[in-house]
BAVEXDREN-943696 format. One record per atom (N, C-alpha, C): residue in one letter; x, y, z. Coordinates in steps of 0.001 Angstrom, whole numbers, plus 524288, in hexadecimal, padded with zeros to 5 digits. Layout:
N
AXYZ/...
# end
This chain:
110
M804267FAEC8006A/M800A4802888005C/M803918057A7FF95/S803548061A7FCE1/S806A380D077FB8C/S802F5811C27FDF5/I8049581504800EE/I80627818E98025D/I8051C81D407FFA4/N80139821187FB9C/N802568258A7FB33/N7FFF182A997FDFB/V804DB82F847FD8F/V8043A834147FFC2/V803D1839A37FC9C/N7FE1083B647FC28/N7FEAD83FB97F92D/N80281843D97FCC8/I803F2847FD7FB69/I8068684A937FE87/I80582850E27FB8E/Y80339854337FB55/Y8001485A4A7F948/Y8050F85EAF7FBDB/Y80B008603B7F963/Y809FB863167FAC4/Y809BB867BB7F8CF/T80A2C86DE97FCE9/T8080D8709D7FB0E/T80A21874BF7FB69/G80A8F87A5F7FAF2/G80E5B87DDD7FA72/G80F7D883977F8AB/E80F5B887287F9D7/E80EBF88EF67F5AD/E8140E88D857F27E/N8134D890E57EE7F/N815538926F7ECD7/N81B1988D557E85A/G8190788A557E803/G81A42885627E43C/G81DEC880A27E6E7/N81DA7883AC7EDD2/N8214F87FEF7EF91/N820A187B007EF43/A81A88877967EF59/A81A04872337F013/A81E58871447EA29/Q81E8A871857E54B/Q81FCA871327E283/Q827D9870937E2DA/K829B0876437E4B8/K82F408751B7E64E/K83011871C17E87B/F82E0E871197EE67/F82C9786C497F175/F83038868557EDF8/I82B1A867867EBAF/I82CDE861427E6E4/I8315C8621B7E320/K83285865BF7E096/K83813866127DF2D/K83CA9864A97E34C/E83B08867777E93C/E83FFC8670E7EA17/E8423585EB07ED84/M83B8285DCC7EE18/M83A0D859597EF50/M83E82856B27EBC7/I83BCE856F67E778/I83F50854217E104/I8463A856837E13B/N8480285C787E273/N84CB385D087E0D3/N8509185A127E5DF/Q84F4C85A717EA09/Q85139858487EF30/Q84FC2852667EDD5/G84CE484FDB7E933/G84EFE848487EA35/G84B3A8467F7EE45/I847AD847D37F085/I843FC845C67F4DE/I84381842FB7F10F/V83E778462A7EEF6/V83AB2841BC7EAC7/V83DA383CA37E842/D8425C83D477E540/D84500836867E61E/D8430D834F97EAB5/E84611835317ED0D/E846E58324C7F330/E842F98319C7F81A/I83E82832E17F630/I83AA5833B07F615/I8378282C487F234/R8383382F287EF6C/R8362B829657EA25/R83BC48258E7EA7E/A83F93826447ED0C/A8431C821607EF24/A8419C81EDF7F009/E8401681F6C7F625/E83C6381F207F9A4/E83AB58198D7FADA/P83C7E815947FD73/P83A9280EEC7FCC9/P8331580FE57FF8B/G82FE580E6B7FA7A/G82CCA80D577FBBC/G82804814497FA3D/N82A908179C7F854/N8288181C6A7F632/N826BD81B117F01D/I820B881A5F7EF1D/I81F5E81A637E8A8/I81F7181DEC7E409/K81D2E822347E8B2/K81DE7826DA7E6AA/K81E2082CF37E7D1/Y82098831077E54A/Y822038349A7E6BA/Y82086839357E380/D81D4483B087E1AA/D81C0E83E4A7DBED/D8171A845707DFE9/Y81A4E849327DC8E/Y8196184CC17DF9C/Y8156584E2F7DA1A/F81116851B37D955/F80CBE851E77D4CC/F80AFA85B2C7D8D8/I80ACF85AA97D395/I8084A863447D6F9/I80264861F97D38E/P7FFA98620E7D6F5/P7F91A864177D41B/P7F76C867A87D184/V7F59A864237CBD4/V7F6278694F7C5D7/V7F2AA86FE17CB34/D7EE4B86EEB7CF84/D7EC6E8736E7D153/D7EE36875567D5E7/D7F2F8872B17D8C0/D7F48F8767F7DC77/D7FACD877377DB2F/E7FCD88786F7D99C/E8024A878427D88A/E8080587B137DE07/E803DD87A987E282/E8074187CB77E58E/E809048772A7E88F/T8046F872BD7E7A8/T8038D86DEE7EB69/T8070786B4F7E638/V80868866887EA6F/V80A688624A7E867/V8092B85B1D7E776/L808588597C7E88E/L805F3853007E992/L80C6B850A87E924/L80D7D84F777EC66/L811EF849E17EE59/L80C168443A7EDED/I80F50841A47E9E3/I80C9583AC47EA24/I81068836A17ECD3/D80F51836367EFDE/D812F6833C77F58B/D8116682D067F5EA/A8136D829A87F302/A81194826667F400/A8169981FE87F3B2/W8142E81C907F7B0/W8189A818F77FA77/W8167D8156C7FDDA/E81BA5810107FCB9/E815FB80A6E7FC0A/E8144A808897FFA9/D8161380AA980689/D8137080B8A80C11/D814E480FA280E54/Q8115B80D1C81367/Q811BE811F9816FA/Q8182180FFF8193A/K81C0B80BE0819FC/K8203980D0D8191B/K823278113381869/A823AE8113881291/A8266F8135280EE9/A825A38199F8117D/L81FE281AC18103D/L81FFD8205581254/L8216482226816C9/D821C98200A81BF8/D824F681DE081EE7/D829ED821AC81FF3/E82CDD81F3881C46/E830DE81EF781C2C/E832CF821F78168E/H82FC4822F88154C/H831478286481415/H830B982FC8814CE/H82B2482F6281AC0/H82AA98319181F48/H83065832B7824A9/A8324D82E9B8236E/A8366C82E8982604/A83BFA82F8D824EF/S83A098314381E44/S84172832D281AA7/S842DD8377E81D29/N846C2839D381C11/N84A4C83C7581C18/N8462B83F5B8162D/M8428083E6D81381/M841A88412A80E94/M83BB984526811BF/M83B06843A081568/M836B88439B81806/M8378784B7C81818/N83AEF84B0F81C20/N83E9D8514681C4A/N840128520B819EC/K841D585020814BC/K84419855688102C/K83CDB8572180F50/I83980852D080E05/I834D4855C280B88/I8323D85A6C80EAF/A8325B85A7B81487/A830EA85D87818BD/A833AE861DB818EB/K8388A861AE8176B/K83B7F866FA817CF/K8391986A7E8127D/L839DB8669E80C8B/L8371C86952808C4/L8319E86B7480A69/R82E73868C580B6A/R8281F8690480CC5/R828CE86EB081078/D82D2E870DE81462/D82B36873AB817FE/D82CD4878228132D/K8314A8783E810BC/K834E487BF780D19/K8314787F6C808EC/Y82D4B87B61808F5/Y8286E87CC2804C6/Y823E487E63807CE/D8231687DD380C5C/D81E8987F8680F9B/D8198087CC280CD0/L819018759580BE1/L8176D873FD8078C/L81246871C980D16/K80CB3871D580B97/K809E686CDE80E93/K807708696580D1F/M8061A8674780E49/M8045D861E680CA3/M8005785F2F80F32/K7FCC285AEE80C7C/K7F86F857FB80B81/K7FB88853DE808C3/A7FA9684E8B80CD3/A7FBBF849E180BC1/A7F72A847D580AB6/E7F7A5843EF8080F/E7F21B83F8880662/E7F6268397C80648/R7F1148363980B5B/R7F57F8324B80989/R7F31B82CEE80624/Y7F3F98279D802EF/Y7F0408250A80214/Y7F3A681EFB802C2/K7F13281C39804CD/K7F27E8148D801A7/K7F02B813DE7FDB7/S7F482810E77FA6E/S7F3EC80BD27F8F4/S7F061808387FA41/N7ED37807A97F690/N7ECBE802B87F702/N7EF2B7FEA37F3AF/D7EFD77FEBD7EEF2/D7F26F7FE537EBF8/D7EECB7F7A47E93E/E7E8F17F96F7E7AD/E7E65C7F84D7E607/E7E5DF7F9237DEFB/G7E6FD7FED57E008/G7E88F800777D96A/G7E3EC801987D6E8/F7E1568027E7D362/F7DD68806157D193/F7D824801407CF39/S7D385802E47D17D/S7D13F7FD157D0FC/S7CFB17FEF47C98E/D7CD147FAE57C788/D7CC1E7FB517C21C/D7C9DF7FD677C222/H7C2FF8012C7C4DF/H7C1D5805CE7C321/H7C510808AA7C3EF/D7C96680ADB7C7CB/D7CBE580F157C606/D7D103811177C01E/K7D1F0809F27C0E0/K7D4A180B487BBA5/K7D27180D207B762/E7CD2A80C877B517/E7C9A180D8B7B0F3/E7C9698144B7B01B/F7CC4F818677B316/F7CC1D81D797B4FE/F7D29581F5A7B604/I7D56D819877B39B/I7DD2481C657B5A2/I7DDF581A807AE42/R7E00081EAC7AB4F/R7E17B81F6F7A637/R7E66E81E327A652/N7E979819E17A297/N7EF18819387A36D/N7F0FB81C5279E23/
# end
């Protein structure tokens, strides 16, 4: 059962996007993606809110997520969040690994 966390970072004057660029430039994003148990770590910008960035973060299980939270990278991330004065909203989802139903698949275009 995987764990998916959506984090919405919101700031002012483009600070959320500056945060992402610094996360990438410092190599923090690559370090996180290389952590055992990381499935996904991707940023997205909503088309109707350029002051917000969505992080979709997925982990194999709670143990992998706990180890990530205990890592030194969390200190780096917290410092950058403070530097850019970002607010956060988080959502957490657990995957049941059942996939899409046949009915759901009718609406997916490949």
